[in-house]
N, C-alpha and C positions, 0 to 999 in steps of 0.2 A: 504494500500500500504506500502511495506517495505521501510525503509530508506536506502539510498545508503550507501554502506560500505566505510568508510574512511580509506585510507592507508596513515599513517603518517610515512614518511621515513626520516631519518637523511640525510641531504644534497640532498633531492629529488627535482626533477623538476616537476612542475604542470602547466597545462593549466587550468585556473580558469575562470568561467563565472557565472554571476548572472543577472537575468532579472526582470524587474518591475512587480508587481502584475497585473495580467490580461493584461500584455503587456503595462501598463501605463507608462507615461514618468517618468524617474528617474532623468534626468538632465534637468533643465529648465534654460536657460540663462547662461551667463558667470560666475556669482557668484557661482552657484551650481557646475559647472564644476571645477572651481578653488578650491572650498572648498574640493571637493572629492580628488583632487590632493594633497592638503595639508594633508589630512588624510592618503593618500598613503605614504607620506614622514614620517609621525608620525609612521605609521605601520612598516615601514622598520627599523626605529630607535628603536621602542619599543620591537619588536619581533625578531629582528636580521635577517629578511628575506632579500633576494636579489631579487629586482624587475628587471626583464630583459626586459619586454615589457608591454605596456598597450594600450588600446583603449577604449574610452567612446563613446557610440553610441545612445544617446537619451533615449531609454528604456532598455538598457543593457550595460554591460561592459565585457571586456575580460582582463585577466592578465596572464603573464607568470612569475612564481615566482620560487625561489629556497629556500629550508628550511634547513639551517644548523643545526637547533635545533629540527627538526621534530615536528613543532608546527603550521602547516597550519590551523587546525580547530580553534584554539584559536585566531590566527591573523585575519582570515576572519570573525569570529563572531564579534570581536571587530570592524572591519572596517564597516560591514553592519549595526550593531546596532548603532554605532556612527553616521554614515551618515543618517540613517533612523530617529533617534531622532531629529537631527538638521533640516532635511527637514520638518518633521511634525510641528515643532515649527515655521519654516519660512512660511509654507503654511497654517498654522492653520488647520491641518488635524490630523486624528487619524488612528491607525491601521498599519499593516505591509506595508512597502514600496516595499519589494522584494517578489518575488514569491517563497515561500518555501526556502529551504536551497540552498546555493551556490553549483554549480556543479564543480567538480575537476577531472581531468584525469591525472594520473601520466604519465610523458613523460621521455623516456630514455635520460639522459643528455649527453650521449656519441654520437659520430658520428654526423649525420645531423638531427636527430629527433627534437631536440629543435630548430634548425635553421628553419626547415620547419614549426614548430608551430608558430614561430615568424612571418614568412611571411604570414601564414594563418590569424593570428591575425591582422597584419597591413593592410591587404587588405579588412577588413570589410567595410570601407567607399565606396568601389567601387562595392561591391557585392549587387547591387540593380538592379531592372528591368530597370530603365531608362538608365543604362549603359550596358544593355544586359547581366547582370550577376545575374539574379534571380535564384532560385533553379533549375528550369527546364533547363534554358539555361546553367548553370554551369555543370549540369549533361551531357548535350549534348556535351559540349566542352570536358568534362572528357572522354566521350566515343569516341571522335574523329569524331563525325558525324555532327558537326557544322562548317560552313564556317569560315575562318580566320576573325578576326575583321577588319573592315575598318580603314584606317588611321585616319579618323575623330573620330571614336569611341575610338580608342586607345588614341588619344589626350585628349578626354573628361575623360577617365579613369585616365590618368596620372594627369590631372588637379585636379580631385577630391581627389586623393590620396595625392598629395602634399599640397593641401589647407586645409585638415582636421586638425584643430588646437588641437584637444583633443586626440592625439596619440603620441606614442614615435617614430613613423616613421621619422618625420622631424629631430629628434636627431640622429637616425641611419644613415640617408641618407645625412646629412650635410646641411639641410635646416635651421637648427638653429645653433647658434654659438657654443654651447657646451651643453652636457647633464647635468642635475642637479646631485648633489652628490648622491641622493637617487636612481638614475637609473643606472644600470650596463649594459653597452653596449659592453665592451671589449671582453667578452667571445664569444658572437655571431659574433662580427666582425672577430675574429680569425677563426671561423668556415667557414666563406666565403672564407678566403684567401685574400691576398693583391696583386692582379695582377695589381691594379690601383695605382694611386699616393697616395691614402689615404684609410683607412678602410671604411670611409663614402662613397667614390666613388665605392668601391667594393660592398658594401651592396646595394647601390642604383641601380647599374647595375643588380645585382642578382634579385632584386624584379621587377624593371621596365621592364627588358627584358621579364619577364613572361607575363606582360600585353600586350606587343607588339606581342608576338608569340602565345598567347592563354594561358588560365589558367587551362588547362586540368589536369595536375599533381597536381596543388594546389587544384583544386576542388575535385579531388579524395581523397587527403589527408584530406580535410575538412569533407567529408562524413564519412570517416573512423574515424576521431576524434570524431564526434558527437555521434556515436554509440558505442564507445569503452569504456572499463573499464580501459585500459592502452594502451599506444603506445610505441613500442620499439622493440628491438631485442628479439629473443627467450630466450637468457640467462637472459635478464632483466626481461621479463615477468615471467619466471620460478622462479626467485628469489623472485619476489613479490608474486607469487601464493603460494609459500611455507610458506609465513608469514601470509596467509589469514586464519583467524579463526573466528568463530561467533557462537552465541547462535541460538537456533531453530528459533527465530523470525527474525534472520538475514539471514536465509538460502537462500532465493531468491537472495539476494545480493552476498552471497558466491558462489552460483551456476553460477552467471554471469562470474566469473573468470574461471570456468571450461570450458567455451566455447573457451578460448584461448588455443588451443590444438596443440600438435605436428602434423606436416603435415602427418606423417605416419598414424595417426588415421583418418584423412580426407580421405586419399587414401583407407583405409580399408573399410570405409562406402561406397565409390563410387564403389569399387570392388564388394561388396555385392549386391549393386543395379544393377550393370551390369551383374553379374555372370561371370566376367572375371578378370584375374589378371592385375595389373597395367602395367606390362611389355608388355602385349599383345596389349594394346590400347594406351600406353603413346605416341608412335611416329606415331600413325595412323592419317593421315591428316583429319582435320575437325571432329574429334571424339568428341561427346558431353561429354563423360566421362572425357577425359583429361581436357577440358575447365572447366567443373564443378568443378573438383578437384582443379584446380588452382584458380578458383573464390572463392571457399569456403576456400582454404588455405590463400588467401589474406585477406579475411574478418575475419577469426577466429584464425589464427596462429601467427599474430603479427610479421611477417617477412618482411624484405625488399625484393624488387623484385629480387636482386641478390641472397639473401639467399634462397628464394623460388625456384629460378631457379636451384640452386645447389641441394636442397632437392628433386626436381622433376626428377633429373637424368642427370644434365648437360646441361639443356636448357640455352638460353640466357635470360637476364632480359628483353630485348625488346620483345622476343617471349612470355614471361609470361604476360607482359603488354598488348600485343595485344589479348592474349587469354582471359584475364579478361574483357577487353572492349568488345570483341566480345560476350562473354557470357552475359554481362549486356544488350547488345542490343537484343540478342535472347530472354532473359527473358521477355522483354517488348512485344514480339510478340507471343511467344509460351507458351500458358497456361499449356499445358501438361508438358512441361519441367519445367516451373516455379513451378508446383505442386510437381514434383519430387525433385527439389532443396529444397523446403520448408520442405518436409518429411526428407531429409537428414540433414537439419539444426536442426530439432527436435531431430533426432537421435544423432547428435553431442552434443546437449545441455544436453543429458542424460548420456553422457560418464563421468565417474568419474576418477579423477586423483589419 
């Protein structure tokens, strides 16, 4: 299996995740949690990173970091090795603590991309089956086919979110007195805007309102993040793609970047499959070709819904969102259509930039 391609960008933003070997526990008890937080503080000081958000979840952790010195790999290697060695001594164990290398996804630091990543990260404590947010249920909410959560369920979700002690969310939402010096909250507070009395109140409402109205958009963002090589605007992705180079052994990782394509190439593939021009079926009601193009564009072109709507010829972002969710639902029921989409994705993966 090829190693994931690392993109080290000066002043870049990254969503970082590492999981315990064989999904075993990484953090046992208060002492191990607090020691890892102490290492985060040292990492920020030692490597000059900006830590914007974190959550520790038993057998894995998520971080949202910024790298003024383009040194993410060095910083994360130091963090994981330092913590792994300490835990091995403490537990009298041997061998690796984490499952392979850490995963990192570059995130567009402009606009709302990093803000959405922080919300997705902070909601980890509530994405569990007991709160009606396991993988299947999140997907149903994302597709708009799940009923609204009951008041009792909303209350349970909010309680779990607020009570989780090993997260930066209480700092952002004002449930702790003040953030530690090694945690940078101001940037994302500004992204929310300050319609409330304080930035903490604005961020708290931004996140907690989502739990009360449903987590469809956040679930959709999470699915996209898990399968992405990068998240952001087309300009951001193109800038990263231009800097991607690799030896023959790295080609599978390099080819992953080629799946982030201009929407026009997605349209061309769908046109070939249908034997019609985009203009002839773009505005046709309930046409599978239009919905497939928008679905594939959302998955592979790295655009926001408004950007995708513009590229599609002046649709609304709401119409694009409905088309994507409609296609997700159809693919679960229509095997023939699912096979067609699978063939189109293979064709897109073979397109060279």
